[in-house]
C-alpha positions in Angstrom: 14.6 -54.0 25.8 18.1 -53.2 27.0 18.2 -49.6 25.9 18.8 -46.6 28.2 16.3 -45.9 30.9 16.7 -42.2 30.3 13.7 -42.2 27.8 11.4 -44.3 29.9 8.1 -42.9 30.9 6.7 -44.3 34.1 8.3 -47.6 33.5 7.4 -47.8 29.8 10.5 -48.0 27.6 10.7 -45.0 25.3 6.9 -44.9 24.3 7.5 -42.2 21.7 10.0 -44.4 19.8 7.7 -47.5 20.1 4.8 -45.6 18.7 6.8 -44.4 15.7 8.2 -47.9 15.0 4.7 -49.4 15.2 3.4 -46.8 12.8 6.3 -47.7 10.4 5.4 -51.4 10.7 1.8 -50.6 9.9 2.9 -48.8 6.7 5.1 -51.8 5.7 2.6 -54.5 6.4 -0.4 -53.0 4.6 -1.3 -55.2 1.7 1.6 -57.6 2.2 0.7 -60.9 3.9 4.4 -62.0 3.9 5.7 -58.9 5.8 2.7 -59.0 8.1 3.5 -62.6 9.0 7.1 -61.7 9.8 6.1 -58.9 12.3 3.2 -60.8 13.9 5.3 -62.3 16.7 6.8 -58.8 17.6 3.3 -57.3 17.7 1.9 -60.1 19.8 4.8 -59.6 22.3 4.2 -55.8 22.5 0.5 -56.4 23.0 1.0 -58.9 25.8 3.9 -57.3 27.7 3.0 -53.6 27.8 1.6 -52.2 31.0 -1.9 -50.8 30.3 -2.2 -49.1 33.7 -0.1 -46.2 32.6 -1.1 -43.6 29.9 2.2 -44.1 28.1 1.5 -47.9 28.0 -2.0 -47.3 26.7 -0.6 -45.1 23.9 1.7 -47.9 22.8 -1.1 -50.5 23.1 -3.4 -48.4 21.0 -0.8 -48.0 18.3 -0.1 -51.7 18.4 -3.8 -52.6 18.1 -4.3 -50.2 15.3 -1.3 -51.7 13.5 -2.6 -55.3 13.9 -6.0 -54.2 12.5 -4.6 -52.5 9.4 -2.0 -55.1 8.3 -2.7 -58.5 6.9 -2.7 -60.2 10.3 -4.2 -63.5 11.3 -7.6 -63.9 13.0 -6.1 -64.6 16.4 -4.0 -61.5 16.4 -7.0 -59.4 15.4 -8.9 -60.8 18.4 -6.1 -59.8 20.6 -6.2 -56.2 19.2 -10.0 -56.1 19.7 -9.6 -57.2 23.3 -7.1 -54.4 23.9 -9.6 -51.9 22.6 -12.4 -53.5 24.6 -10.4 -52.9 27.8 -10.0 -49.3 26.8 -13.8 -48.9 26.9 -13.8 -49.4 30.6 -10.9 -47.0 31.1 -11.6 -43.9 33.4 -10.1 -41.6 30.8 -12.7 -40.5 28.2 -10.0 -40.0 25.6 -9.2 -43.7 25.7 -12.8 -44.6 25.4 -13.3 -42.4 22.4 -10.3 -43.6 20.4 -11.2 -47.2 21.2 -14.8 -46.7 20.0 -13.5 -44.9 16.9 -11.2 -47.8 16.0 -13.8 -50.5 16.8 -16.2 -48.9 14.4 -13.7 -49.7 11.7 -13.1 -53.2 13.0 -16.7 -54.2 13.2 -17.0 -54.4 9.4 -14.0 -56.8 9.3 -14.6 -59.0 12.3 -18.0 -58.4 13.9 -17.9 -61.5 16.0 -14.8 -60.3 17.8 -16.4 -57.0 18.6 -19.7 -58.7 19.7 -17.9 -60.0 22.7 -17.8 -56.5 24.1 -21.4 -55.5 23.4 -22.3 -55.1 27.0 -19.6 -52.5 27.7 -20.4 -50.8 24.4 -24.1 -50.5 25.5 -22.9 -49.0 28.8 -20.9 -46.4 26.8 -24.2 -45.4 25.1 -25.2 -44.1 28.5 -22.0 -42.3 29.2 -22.1 -38.7 30.5 -19.9 -37.4 27.6 -22.1 -36.8 24.6 -19.2 -37.4 22.1 -18.7 -40.9 23.6 -22.4 -41.6 23.5 -22.6 -40.7 19.8 -19.7 -43.0 18.9 -21.0 -45.8 21.1 -24.4 -45.5 19.5 -22.9 -45.8 16.1 -20.9 -48.8 17.1 -23.8 -50.5 18.9 -26.0 -50.0 15.8 -23.3 -51.6 13.6 -23.4 -54.7 15.9 -27.2 -55.2 15.5 -28.3 -58.1 13.4 -31.5 -60.3 13.1 -30.5 -62.4 16.1 -29.9 -59.6 18.7 -32.1 -56.7 17.5 -34.8 -57.3 20.1 -32.3 -57.2 23.0 -30.6 -54.1 21.7 -34.0 -52.4 21.1 -35.1 -52.9 24.7 -32.0 -51.2 26.0 -32.1 -48.4 23.5 -35.8 -47.6 24.1 -35.3 -47.6 27.8 -32.3 -45.4 27.5 -34.1 -43.0 25.2 -36.6 -42.1 28.0 -33.7 -41.0 30.3 -31.4 -39.4 27.8 -31.0 -35.7 27.4 -33.0 -33.8 24.8 -30.0 -32.9 22.6 -29.2 -36.6 22.2 -32.8 -37.9 21.5 -33.1 -37.0 17.8 -30.0 -39.0 16.9 -31.0 -41.9 19.1 -34.6 -42.0 17.6 -33.2 -41.8 14.1 -30.9 -44.8 14.8 -33.7 -46.8 16.4 -35.9 -46.2 13.3 -33.1 -47.4 11.0 -32.7 -50.6 13.0 -36.4 -51.4 13.1 -36.7 -50.9 9.4 -33.6 -53.0 8.6 -34.0 -55.9 11.1 -37.6 -56.2 12.1 -38.3 -59.9 12.9 -42.0 -59.7 12.1 -44.6 -57.1 11.1 -46.1 -57.3 14.6 -42.8 -56.5 16.3 -42.3 -53.7 13.8 -45.6 -52.2 14.7 -45.2 -52.7 18.4 -41.7 -51.1 18.4 -42.6 -48.1 16.2 -45.8 -47.3 18.2 -43.8 -47.4 21.5 -41.2 -45.1 19.9 -44.0 -42.8 18.7 -45.3 -42.6 22.2 -42.0 -42.1 23.9 -40.0 -40.1 21.3 -42.4 -39.2 18.5 -41.5 -35.5 18.9 -37.9 -36.3 17.9 -38.8 -38.6 15.0 -38.1 -37.4 11.4 -41.0 -37.2 9.0 -39.4 -39.7 6.7 -39.3 -42.3 9.4 -43.0 -41.8 10.2 -43.7 -42.1 6.5 -41.7 -45.3 6.2 -43.8 -46.7 9.0 -46.9 -45.9 7.0 -45.5 -47.4 3.9 -44.9 -50.7 5.8 -48.5 -50.7 7.1 -49.9 -49.8 3.7 -48.0 -52.6 1.9 -48.6 -55.3 4.5 -52.3 -56.1 4.4 -52.1 -58.8 7.1 -51.0 -56.3 9.7 -53.2 -53.3 8.9 -56.0 -54.3 11.3 -53.6 -54.9 14.2 -51.7 -51.6 13.4 -54.8 -49.4 13.4 -56.0 -50.8 16.7 -52.6 -50.4 18.3 -52.4 -46.8 17.0 -55.9 -46.1 18.2 -55.0 -47.2 21.7 -51.9 -45.1 21.6 -53.8 -42.1 20.5 -56.5 -42.6 23.1 -54.0 -43.1 25.9 -51.7 -40.2 25.0 -54.2 -37.7 23.6 -53.1 -34.8 25.8 -49.3 -35.2 25.2 -49.3 -36.8 21.8 -46.5 -35.7 19.3 -47.4 -34.5 15.9 -46.0 -37.7 14.4 -48.1 -39.9 16.6 -51.2 -37.9 15.8 -50.7 -37.8 12.0 -49.8 -41.5 11.7 -52.7 -42.6 13.9 -55.2 -40.3 12.1 -54.0 -41.5 8.7 -54.5 -45.2 9.7 -57.8 -44.6 11.4 -59.1 -42.9 8.2 -57.7 -45.5 5.9 -58.5 -48.7 7.9 -61.4 -47.5 10.1 -63.5 -50.5 9.0 -60.8 -52.9 10.3 -60.7 -51.0 13.6 -64.2 -52.0 14.4 -64.5 -55.4 12.7 -61.4 -56.9 14.4 -60.1 -58.1 11.1 -56.6 -59.6 11.2 -56.7 -60.0 15.0 -53.6 -61.7 16.3 -53.6 -64.6 18.8 -52.0 -62.6 21.6 -53.9 -59.3 20.8 -56.3 -57.9 23.4 -59.7 -57.4 21.6 -60.7 -53.8 21.2 -64.3 -52.9 21.7 -65.1 -49.5 20.2 -68.0 -48.0 18.3 -68.2 -45.8 15.3 -69.3 -42.9 17.4 -66.3 -43.3 19.8 -63.9 -43.3 16.9 -65.4 -40.1 15.5 -65.4 -38.5 18.9 -61.7 -39.2 19.4 -60.9 -37.5 16.1 -63.1 -34.5 17.1 -61.3 -34.3 20.4 -58.0 -34.0 18.6 -59.4 -31.1 16.5 -60.8 -29.3 19.6 -57.4 -29.1 21.2 -56.2 -25.5 20.5 -52.6 -26.4 20.5 -52.7 -28.7 17.5 -50.7 -27.8 14.5 -52.2 -27.0 11.1 -50.9 -30.3 9.8 -52.8 -32.3 12.4 -56.0 -30.4 11.7 -55.6 -31.1 8.0 -55.0 -34.8 8.7 -58.1 -34.8 11.0 -60.4 -33.4 8.4 -59.2 -35.9 5.8 -59.5 -38.7 8.3 -63.1 -37.7 9.0 -64.1 -37.6 5.3 -62.6 -41.0 4.8 -64.6 -42.3 7.8 -67.8 -41.0 6.3 -67.4 -43.7 3.7 -66.5 -46.4 6.2 -69.1 -45.3 8.8 -72.1 -44.5 6.6 -74.5 -44.4 9.5 -72.6 -41.4 10.9 -72.3 -39.5 7.6 -74.5 -36.6 8.7 -72.5 -36.1 11.9 -69.2 -36.1 10.1 -70.5 -33.7 7.5 -71.6 -31.4 10.2 -68.2 -31.4 11.9 -66.4 -30.8 8.6 -68.8 -27.9 7.8 -67.8 -26.0 10.9 -64.3 -25.4 9.4 -65.7 -23.9 6.1 -65.1 -20.5 7.7 -61.8 -21.3 9.3 -59.2 -18.5 9.3 -56.6 -21.0 8.0 -56.9 -21.0 4.2 -55.8 -24.6 3.7 -58.3 -25.9 6.4 -61.1 -23.8 4.9 -60.4 -25.1 1.4 -60.4 -28.7 2.5 -63.6 -28.2 4.5 -65.3 -26.7 1.5 -64.1 -29.4 -0.9 -65.0 -32.2 1.4 -68.4 -30.7 2.1 -69.1 -30.7 -1.6 -68.2 -34.3 -1.8 -71.2 -35.3 0.2 -73.4 -34.0 -2.6 -71.9 -36.3 -5.1 -72.3 -39.8 -3.8 -71.8 -41.4 -7.3 -68.1 -40.6 -7.2 -67.5 -40.2 -3.5 -66.9 -43.8 -2.8 -64.2 -44.0 -5.5 -62.4 -40.9 -4.3 -62.5 -42.1 -0.6 -61.6 -45.8 -1.2 -58.6 -47.2 0.7 -55.4 -46.0 -0.9 -53.1 -48.5 -2.6 -49.7 -49.4 -1.3 -47.7 -46.2 -0.7 -44.4 -45.3 -2.3 -41.3 -45.4 -0.2 -39.0 -42.4 0.1 -40.4 -38.9 -0.7 -43.3 -40.0 -2.8 -42.0 -40.2 -6.3 -38.9 -42.3 -6.1 -39.1 -46.0 -5.4 -36.9 -49.0 -6.4 -37.8 -50.2 -9.9 -38.3 -53.9 -10.2 -37.9 -56.0 -13.3 -41.6 -56.2 -13.9 -43.2 -53.3 -15.7 -46.2 -53.2 -13.3 -46.2 -53.1 -9.6 -48.8 -52.5 -6.9 -49.8 -48.9 -7.2 -48.7 -46.3 -4.7 -50.5 -43.2 -3.8 -49.3 -40.0 -5.6 -48.6 -36.8 -3.8 -48.2 -36.7 0.0 -50.1 -38.9 2.4 -52.8 -36.4 3.2 -51.1 -33.3 2.2 -51.8 -30.5 -0.1 -54.1 -32.6 -2.3 -55.4 -36.1 -2.2 -54.3 -37.3 -5.6 -51.4 -35.0 -6.5 -51.6 -36.5 -10.0 -52.4 -35.7 -13.6 -55.3 -38.0 -14.4 -56.3 -39.4 -17.7 -59.3 -41.5 -17.8 -61.7 -42.3 -20.6 -64.3 -39.9 -19.4 -64.8 -36.4 -21.0 -63.0 -33.9 -23.1 -60.6 -31.5 -21.3 -62.4 -28.5 -19.9 -61.2 -25.1 -18.6 -62.9 -25.8 -15.2 -62.2 -29.3 -14.1 -64.3 -31.0 -11.4 -61.6 -33.0 -9.7 -59.4 -29.9 -9.6 -62.2 -28.0 -7.9 -62.9 -30.9 -5.5 -59.4 -31.8 -4.5 -57.3 -28.7 -4.9 -54.2 -28.8 -7.0 -54.6 -32.1 -8.9 -54.3 -31.5 -12.6 -56.8 -33.7 -14.5 -56.8 -34.5 -18.2 -59.8 -36.8 -19.0 -60.9 -37.6 -22.6 -64.0 -38.8 -24.2 -65.1 -42.4 -23.4 -66.9 -45.0 -25.3 -70.6 -45.0 -25.1 -71.9 -46.4 -21.8 -69.2 -44.8 -19.6 -70.8 -41.9 -17.7 -68.1 -41.1 -15.1 -67.0 -37.9 -17.0 -70.6 -36.6 -17.2 -70.9 -36.9 -13.4 -67.7 -35.0 -12.9 -68.7 -32.2 -15.3 -72.2 -31.8 -13.9 -70.7 -30.9 -10.5 -69.6 -27.5 -11.6 -71.7 -27.0 -14.6 -68.9 -28.4 -16.8 -67.0 -26.7 -19.5 -67.5 -27.3 -23.2 -65.2 -29.6 -25.0 -62.2 -28.0 -26.6 -61.0 -29.1 -30.0 -58.0 -31.4 -30.3 -54.6 -29.8 -30.9 -54.0 -28.6 -34.4 -51.7 -30.5 -36.6 -48.1 -29.5 -37.3 -47.7 -26.1 -38.8 -46.7 -26.1 -42.5 -43.2 -25.2 -43.5 -43.2 -21.7 -45.1 -40.2 -22.6 -47.4 -42.0 -25.7 -48.6 -45.1 -23.6 -49.4 -43.0 -21.2 -51.5 -41.0 -23.7 -53.4 -43.7 -26.3 -54.0 -43.2 -28.4 -51.1 -40.3 -30.9 -51.1 -38.5 -31.2 -47.8 -34.8 -30.8 -47.6 -32.8 -33.5 -45.9 -34.7 -36.6 -45.0 -35.4 -36.9 -41.2 -33.4 -39.4 -39.2 -35.2 -42.7 -38.5 -37.4 -42.8 -35.4 -36.1 -45.0 -32.6 -37.9 -48.2 -31.8 -39.0 -49.3 -28.3 -39.9 -52.8 -27.2 -43.5 -53.3 -26.1 -44.4 -54.1 -22.5 -47.1 -56.2 -20.9 -48.2 -54.1 -18.0 -51.2 -56.2 -16.8 -51.9 -59.9 -17.2 -54.6 -61.3 -14.8 -57.8 -63.4 -15.1 -57.0 -63.9 -18.8 -57.1 -60.1 -19.4 -53.9 -58.6 -20.7 -52.8 -55.0 -21.4 -49.8 -54.4 -23.7 -48.2 -51.0 -24.3 -46.5 -50.2 -27.6 -44.4 -47.0 -27.7 -43.5 -44.4 -30.3 -42.0 -40.9 -29.9 -42.8 -37.8 -31.9 -40.7 -34.8 -30.9 -41.3 -34.3 -27.2 -44.5 -36.4 -27.2 -44.6 -40.1 -26.3 -47.5 -42.0 -28.0 -48.6 -45.2 -26.2 -50.9 -47.6 -27.9 -52.6 -49.8 -25.4 -53.9 -53.1 -26.6 -56.5 -54.9 -24.4 -57.1 -58.6 -25.0 -59.0 -61.4 -23.3 -57.7 -64.9 -23.5 -60.2 -66.5 -21.2 -63.2 -68.5 -22.5 -65.7 -66.0 -20.9 -66.4 -62.6 -22.4 -65.3 -59.4 -20.6 -67.7 -56.5 -20.5 -67.6 -52.9 -19.3 -63.9 -52.7 -19.6 -62.5 -49.3 -18.6 -58.9 -48.2 -18.1 -58.1 -44.9 -16.3 -54.6 -43.6 -15.9 -52.9 -41.1 -13.6 -49.4 -39.5 -13.9 -47.4 -37.1 -11.7 -47.7 -33.4 -12.2 -44.6 -33.0 -14.3 -46.3 -35.2 -17.0 -49.2 -34.2 -19.2 -51.5 -37.0 -20.3 -54.2 -37.1 -23.0 -56.2 -40.3 -23.6 -58.2 -40.8 -26.8 -61.4 -42.9 -26.6 -61.0 -46.6 -26.6 -62.3 -48.5 -29.7 -64.8 -50.4 -27.4 -65.4 -51.7 -23.9 -66.1 -55.4 -24.7 -63.4 -58.0 -24.9 -64.4 -61.1 -26.7 -63.3 -64.6 -25.4 -60.2 -66.4 -26.6 -58.5 -63.4 -28.0 -61.3 -62.2 -30.2 -62.5 -58.6 -30.3 -59.3 -56.9 -29.0 -59.6 -53.2 -28.1 -57.1 -50.4 -28.6 -56.6 -47.0 -27.0 -54.1 -44.2 -27.7 -52.4 -42.2 -24.9 -50.2 -39.2 -25.5 -47.7 -38.1 -22.8 -45.5 -35.0 -22.6 -42.7 -35.0 -20.0 -41.9 -31.5 -18.9 -38.8 -32.9 -17.0 -37.5 -35.1 -19.8 -34.0 -36.3 -18.9 -34.5 -35.5 -15.2 -37.5 -37.7 -14.3 -38.8 -40.8 -16.0 -42.3 -41.5 -17.1 -44.4 -43.3 -14.6 -48.1 -44.1 -14.6 -50.8 -45.5 -12.3 -53.6 -47.5 -13.9 -57.1 -48.3 -12.6 -58.6 -51.2 -14.5 -62.3 -52.2 -14.1 -64.3 -54.8 -15.9 -67.0 -57.5 -15.5 -66.2 -61.2 -16.0 -68.1 -64.4 -15.1 -70.8 -62.4 -13.3 -68.3 -60.6 -11.0 -66.9 -57.1 -11.0 -63.0 -56.7 -11.0 -61.2 -53.6 -10.0 -57.4 -53.5 -10.1 -54.7 -50.8 -9.6 -51.2 -51.2 -10.9 -48.2 -48.9 -11.3 -46.2 -48.8 -14.5 -42.7 -47.5 -13.9 -39.9 -49.0 -16.0 -40.9 -47.5 -19.4 -38.2 -48.1 -22.1 -35.2 -45.8 -21.8 -35.2 -42.9 -24.3 -38.9 -42.1 -24.0 
């Protein structure tokens, strides 16, 4: 105003005093709509009349914009503040750009529409020569993405990723993955974008992002055929310069969905048909293995993909077995072990088809944690890693055979701990498994509780009566085709006792009913024989089975279980897999 010009800086009246006053106004106006309303005219006047061509004026404008944003100002005043910051983004001074980006990141959560008006200049900042500005601009650009503009933003980001410097690519790829997972408009767009990203920046992609992509494919049956064909093309076109992530994702999908690769199942209207033979698919996997630069992980995925394809491409079984056998003398212990185990599988066709069947929907996250829904049973994920140290990675309990010191599945698949129990007559799966290694004799059930020495001495009465056992509500974990499975729970010391009741409410009888269960390695599972394998119609002839679970990480990890249910009804064979996760608290 009319103050002395002695403190002016390049025509801006005393900018230091103005900045301090604006800071004081910000403190006074926070949380107070009345005070904020009183100062709004002054702030609007400062924002409109200050010269932005001088650094001193920019400092005053920045403080003014920051004050407007943090007090209880009106929408119009906030738009004015955002416009000031938007002009800063085009300033030649990188410091001005940085502080504007930093402030707009806070504003975007309050008024995203006001910030959206400046999206073009924000995207330009993503390509700035200064890496600190690029990082802040990338964060702001990602905050602006929504369902309506994700495709436009993605085109720009993917194009920029190719030209960006190596140090910036990991962060950029990570952000792109987050946007695709959060705002994908369709499964096809999700697959197209992630495959393009794997081709252009797979080397910079984090393992968890690659796994999340596989989870999406695994859980979306309608897109599996399209995804495996898209990945096959990408692998074929980029074989010499493929990243580990592209190789492992493509090999996993080829192994799991090789049948859909050839059949054209799920072909989309705008998809170019893929004409490929079983021999060509196997040759491509073999080419991957022959490249000396491949990592151990890729070689392991390749072997597992081949053994999966032996079940899908039965006419090429001998060729696949021959390829796998070549690695039985590999200098890499893990590769040698897999080759020996997989080679042995070919000699046991009765169980091979079950072990190599398509995996159920995968867990998200790191393999054990997933969001728990309200329903006790959900589609079952695969335990362990995707194709990692073992195939199952689980403690299995099935109604098959008594526990033995040398377990067949452990011998076949590596580290999986198996705990089968005797089955009702007519179930021969356990015998097949035990025959494979000569089997071990059954071991007696655990002895009962040791007697109390003091009770023996004094004639036996116990001291204080034990506290009452807690009660747990039962849970229906499966109910389909008239067949239901209800779990009832009891707890004795560190052991959870689950009584499974199988019932058939349909008018047709159910025969050959078998339930198998698998748990993670931190759980120990023992299943007693079921009382039968026939479920009578209309609720008659119910069957029960006892399961005993010990949790070695009680209090740290909850009990979870994967069930495989098979039975015959109305002349058809039914096979279902479900996951039981939300067991009652306190177990």
